[in-house]
C-alpha positions, 0 to 999 in steps of 0.5 A, spaced: 338 620 505 343 615 505 344 611 498 348 605 498 353 604 492 351 597 489 357 592 491 362 591 485 364 583 484 370 581 481 369 577 475 373 571 479 368 572 485 362 571 480 365 565 476 366 561 482 359 563 485 356 560 479 361 554 479 359 553 486 351 554 485 351 549 479 356 544 482 352 544 489 346 540 491 343 546 494 338 551 491 340 557 488 336 561 492 340 558 498 347 558 495 345 565 494 344 567 501 350 563 503 355 567 499 351 574 501 348 576 494 341 577 491 338 570 488 336 574 482 344 577 481 346 570 482 341 567 476 344 573 472 351 570 473 349 563 472 346 565 465 352 569 463 357 565 465 355 558 464 353 559 457 357 554 452 361 558 447 359 557 440 364 560 436 364 554 431 358 556 427 361 564 426 367 561 423 367 560 416 373 558 413 376 559 406 375 551 404 368 552 407 367 558 402 370 554 396 365 548 397 359 552 397 361 556 391 363 550 387 356 547 389 353 554 387 356 554 380 353 547 379 346 549 381 347 555 376 349 551 370 343 546 372 338 552 372 341 555 365 341 548 362 333 548 364 332 555 362 335 554 356 331 547 354 324 550 356 326 556 351 327 551 346 320 548 348 316 554 348 319 556 341 317 550 338 311 549 341 309 556 338 311 554 331 306 549 331 300 553 333 
C-alpha cells in the first residue's frame, strides 16, 4: 500500500499559476494540465487568490463614527419631540371626553 503524499506548492507558484490562468487565452483545464496540477486545485487557487480585497468596508474611522453619532442624536431629539407632542395631544383628548 503505497500512499502518495499530497504535493505542496509554494504560495509564489500558486499566485503565478492563477495569473497565468486568468491572463491566458486557454481554458483553465488546459492551463492546469500544462502546469501539472489538478483542474479543481487550480480553480480553488483562482477563487482564493483572485478575490478583490475589500477592506474599505471593514475600516470605520473616528470621523465616520462622529457623523453617525451626530445623526443619531438628531433623530433621538426629533423622536423625543414627537413623543412629547403626542402625550400632550392624548392628555387634551382625554380631558374633552
